[in-house]
N, C-alpha and C positions, 0 to 999 in steps of 0.2 A: 714069587711076589708079583701080583698082577695089579694093574692100575690103569686108569684112563689118562693120567698125567704123563707128559712127555719128558719130564726131567726127574731123575732119581739120583740122590746122593748116597754113595756107598762108602762107608768109613770102616776102619778097623785097624788093629795093630799089625805090625810087620809079620809076615808068614801066616796070616790068618785065613788066607784063601780068598781075599776080596777080588784080586785080579782074575782068578778063575771064575768066580761068580759073575763078574762083569762080562767076561767073554761069553758065558752061557746065556746071559740075558741079552747081550748084543746079537748073538746068533738067532735068538728067538724073536727079537723085535726089530732088527735092522738098525739098532742104535749105534751112535758113535760113542767112543770112550774118551773122556777128558781127564787129564792127570791132576790130582790134588795131593801130590806128595812132593815136598820141597826138595828132596834129594834126587828124585827121578827127573827133575828138570834138567840136570846137568849131563852133557854129552859124554863126559870123560869116564863115567863109572856105570856103564850098563850092567855089568855083572854084580858089582859090589852093592848097588842100590836096587837090585832085583827088578830092573825095568822089564817090561814085556819083551819077548824075543822078537826078532825080525819076522819070523813066520807068523807070530800072533798079530803083529802090526800090519801085516799084509792081509790077514784073515778078516780083521775088523779095523775100520779107521780109528787111529789113535792120535790124540792131539796134546801138545805141551809136554811131550816126553823127549828128553835129550835136546832141548832147544837152546840151552844156555851153555856158555863156555865156563870152565871152572874159575876163570879170573873174574867172573861177574858175581855180584852179590844180589840175588833176587830177594825182595822183601814180600810180605803178604800183599802190600799195596801193588807191587809190580805184577804179582800173579793175578790179582783181581782185574787189573787193567788189561791183562792179556785174555782172561777167561770170559769177561762179560761180552765183548764183541763176538766171540765165538758162539756164545749162547744165543745172542740176537740173530746171528746168521743161521744157525741150525733151526731156530724157531721159525724164521721166515721160510726155510726150506721144508718145514714139516718133519724134520728128523728128530727122533727121540735121542736123548742125551743121558749118558751115565757119567757122573763125576765121581771118580774113584781115587782113594788115597788114604794116607795115614796121618796127614798133618792137620791136627785139630783146629789150628788157628785159621786155616783156609776155609773150613766149613763154618767156623764161627763168623768169619767175615761175610759169608754168603747169607747166613741165617739170622745174624744179630746185628751186623754192620761193621764198618771199618771207619775209624776216625779220619776226617778230612783234614789232616795236619799239614800246615804250610811247609813248603820246602825249607829245610834247615840249612843255613849257610855253611859252607865248608869251614869257615873260621870257628864256628861253634862246635862242629864235629871234631876238628883238630884240637881244640881246647880240651874237650872231654877226654879224648884219647890220650893226650899228653898228661893230663892229671891222673888218669887211671894208671898209666905206665910209670909215672914218677912216684905216686903215693902208695900204690898198691890197692888191692880190692877193698880191704877193711876200711881204710881211711876214705876211699872214694865213696863207699856206701854211706858213710856218715855225712858226706857232702850232699849226696843225692837225697838222703832222708830229709834234709831241710827244704828241698824243693818238691819232692814227690814221695812221701812216706809209703803209700800203697805199692808203688813200683819197687822201691827198695825192699819191701817186705816180701814180695811175691816172686821177684826174679831170682832164678836159681843161682847158687854159688858157681863162680867161674864163667858165667855168661857175660863176657866182656862186651860183646856187641850190643846186647839189650840194655845193659847198665849205662854204657856211654851214650846210647841213643836217648834214653830217658833223660839223662842230664842235659844233653845238647838241646832237646826239644824244649825243656823248661827254660833254659838260659836264652834261647833264641826267640821264643814266642811269649815268654812271660806267663805261660800257663802250663801246668803239669801234663805229662803224657796221660796220666790217669784221668784227668779232667777231660782231655780231648776224647778219650775212648768212651767216657760215660755218655757223651752226646752223639750217639750214632744211630743210623737207621739200617735195617737189613738191605742187602743188595738184591735179594730175591723176594718177590711178593709172598707173604705168608699164604700157605695153602696151595702154592703153585708147583710144589715138588713133593716127591716121596722121600723118606729118610730111612736108611737101613744101616745097622751096625752089625758087622760080622764079629761075633763074640765067642771064640772057642773056650773050652775049659782050659784052665791055666796050665795043667800038666801037658795037655795035648799041644798047646801053643808053644811051650818051652821045648818040647821034643821037635816040633816043626822048625823052630829057630835053629836048633843044633843041626838038623838035617840040611837046612838052607846054607849054613856056613860051610858044611862039608861040600855041598854042591858048588858053591862059589869058588872055593879053593881048588876044586878039581876042574873048573872051567875058566880060569884066567884072572881071578881076582888079584893075585900077586902081581901079575904083569900090568894090570890096570894101575895099581898103586905105584908101581915102579915108574911108569910113564908120567903119572901125576907128580910124583916127588921130583922128577927130573926137571919140572917146570919152575921149581923154586918159588912157588906162590906163597902169599901171606898166609900164615897159619890161622888168621882170624876169619878167613873167607868161609862161607857156609859149607862149601864142598869139602873143605879140609876137616870138617867136624862129622862127616858121614861115618857111621859105625864101621869100624874095620880099618879106616885110613890110619889112625894113630897106631893101632896094633901091628899092622903090616909094615908101616914105615919103620917102626922099631925093629922088626924082624929083618928087614932089608938092610938096616944099618948095623946089624950084627949084635943088637942088644938082647935079643931073645931068640930062642930056637923056634922052628916052625910049630912044634907041638905046643910051646908056651903061647905063641901068637894065636894059634887056633883056639886054645882054651880061653884066652882073654877075649877073643872075638865072640865066642859063644856066650860068655858071661855078659859082655856088653850088649849083645843082641837081645838076650833074655831080659836084661834090665830095661832096655829101650821099649821092648814089647810090653813089659809090665807097666811102665809109665803111660804108654799109649792106652792100654786097657783101662787103667785108672781114670785117665782123662775122659775117655768116651763114656765111661760109666757115670762120672760126675757131671759132665757137661752136656750130655746128649739125652737127657730125660725126655720121654715121649717118642723117641725114635724106635722103630721096629727092631727087634733083635732076632738073629738067627745063627745057627751053627754053620761052620764051613761044610761045603760038599766034600766028597772023597778027594784026597790029594790036597796039596797046598801050593799057593803061589802068591 
């Protein structure tokens, strides 16, 4: 993919080969690579989140990889506040930039905009969390539907963090989260960047997912999760929702065998990749599409 533009967005599902493609492009152009994957932000899970290796990070400058502690909860807003100054800096230096990842909401914030929502007071957040935990998700959704019907209808089952945030925003600001999101502007100027989705055939993608899980388990994923579990962190934190954490935590607790945990990880990874693939197909109309190069990462 050739272009005179200095910024390229490279999206794709897990195990699609987008990191490999980015390295090839960076080698050819002298670009820096910036992370757009919500789990690869965290320092604790290099193997389990398939972050670039240390050799790859030395080969090409990588930014926003492993910069957050597992106890932190990075939002889309926090990521954009970190990435935009980097883009300004590299633009001033004349450095090409490749923004690479699988978190669709990050790309959406760049290309469509991010709502400028006021800071929600801790009291509103605590109220929402207490109601959710006391009433349960079904009753809480009925409450949320009276303030923000679109949010209640679109937030996936079990997503406590997004449900309680939508409720807290509505209660604190008097305006629904959906309304805030509807009045947004893109962070990147239209036409100032190229857009590429790495889109493998589904069967090839699933095979790559299975191979990735095998590689992770052979290179320290269990030890990473053991160290994370020893910290006793809140299960609602984003890092605790990384694919493989729940499955390997269960194995370490003696609830499953290694073979059962492996099978569960592979299924969860394939399901995650399928959701990402669907998101990029539905939300990234007009983006260039390509198959992965040989190998996957």
